[in-house]
N, C-alpha and C positions, 0 to 999 in steps of 0.2 A: 427376923430372918432377912426380909427384903432390905432393910436399912443396913444390915451388916454387909450384904453383898454390894450395895451401892457404895458404901464407904470403902470397901475393898477395891472396887473399880476406880473410885476417885483417887485412892492411893497409888494404884498402878499408873493412872493418867499423870499424876503429878511427878512420880518417879521417872517415867519415860520422857516427859517433856523436859524436866530439869536436867536429867542425865544427858539428853540430846543437846540441849542448848549450852550447858555449862562445861561439858566434857567432850562429847563426841564431835561437836562442830569445830573444836580446836585441833582435832586429830586429822592429819592428812596422810592417806595411805597411797603408796605406789606413785610412780611418776604421773599417773592419771589425775592426781589431786582429788582423791575420793575421800568422803567422810562417811563412815558407816551410819546407817539410820536405824536406831533402835526404837524410836517413837512409834513406828507402825505396829510394834508388838501389842500395844494397847488395843488397836483395832482387830488384830488377829485373835486376841483373847476374849473378845466380846461373846456373850452367850449365843449359841446356835439359834435360839428362839427370837433374837432381835429382829424386828421387822425391817424390811428393806428401806422404808422411808426414814426410820430412826437411825439405821446404819449410815445412810447417806448424810443425814444431818450431823451425826457424831463425826463422821469422816471429814465433813466440811469444817466443823469447829476445831478439830485436831489440826488439820492442815492450816487453817487460818491462824491458829495459835503459833505454830512453828514459823509460818510466814512473817508474823509480826516480830518474832525474835531474830529471824535470819535475814529480813529485808529482801525476800525473794518474790514479792508481789504476785501471789497466787499460784506459784508453781507447785508448792507442797499441797495446797488446798485442792487443786485440780487432780493431782496425782492420788491423793488419799481418797477423793470421791470416786475416781475410776476404780481403784482397788476395792473399795466398798461395794461398788456396783457389781463387780464380777465375783465378789466373795461367795454369795450363795451358790453360784454356778460351780465354782471351784470345790466348795464343800460337797455338793451333791454329785459331782463327777468322781469324787474320791470315796464316797460312802453313801449308804442308803439312808433313808429317813429313819429307819429303825435303829441304825448305828448311832445316830446323833441324838436321838431322843433321850433326855435325861443326862447327857454327857456334856463335858466342856471341851472346847477346842485346845487342849493341851497335850503334851507328850504323855503325861500321867494318865489321862483318860482315854486318848485315842491311839496311843502307841507311837513309837519313834518314826517308823516309815511313813505313817499317815501324816505326822506333823512335819516331817522333812518335805514331803511333796506339797502339802498345803502352804508351807512357808515359802518354798522356792517359787511356786506359781504366783502367789500373792505378791511377793517382793519383786519378782520380775515385772509384773504388770505395773506396780507402783514406779519402779525405776525406769521402765520403758517410757512412761509418760513424763516422769520427772526430767530425765536427761534430754529427751527430744523437745520438751517445752523450754528447758534451760537454754539450749543452743538455738532453737527455733529455726532450724534449717536442715535440709536433707543433705547438704554438702558435708563431706567427711563422715558419712554414715557408718563406715567401718570403724572409725575411731569412737564414735558415739556408741555403737553396738558393743565395742570392747569395754567401754566404761560401764555400760549397763550390766554386762555379764560379770565383770569383776566386782562391781558394787553389789550385785545380787548375791554373789558368793560371800563376800565379807559381811554384809548385813544379815544374811540368813544364818551364817555361822554364829554371829553374835546373838541373834534371837534364839537359836536352838540351845546354845550354851546357857543363856539366861534361864531357860526352863529348868536346868539342872542346878544352877548355882544360886539363883535369886528367888525363883518361884517354886520352891520345893513344896510338895503336897504331903 
């Protein structure tokens, strides 16, 4: 049982990374030059029971993997670690410990509205750190905030749609 779940998460990891690097990084949306980020879906789908230290380590490794393929020198790594750091707080601000016990963080287990809120908050945190680290300045903050909001919407829609079309239960 444990090995089948581990294999499932390895498959999701490989799919998310390869799809991100080979396809989504080639897609540019809007005049803001945005690329939707699906790879963070892997972090969103990790079990609720994942300890914070393991979550941070996995976030670091996922971000580092993307950074190696995209030549972004730690931007993805820092952003995924920050998202993983806030993930438990987001989960428990949206639901009680009893709600998450024995469930998975998916649309099929937690419901559409829960998953939309969870995805929007998590993706916003990731993108906030990602885009501010990318520009590394507070000048043009309005433009950067516009990029963050637009990218959050695009990435969240992609993640939510993937729950219905790719990860059916």
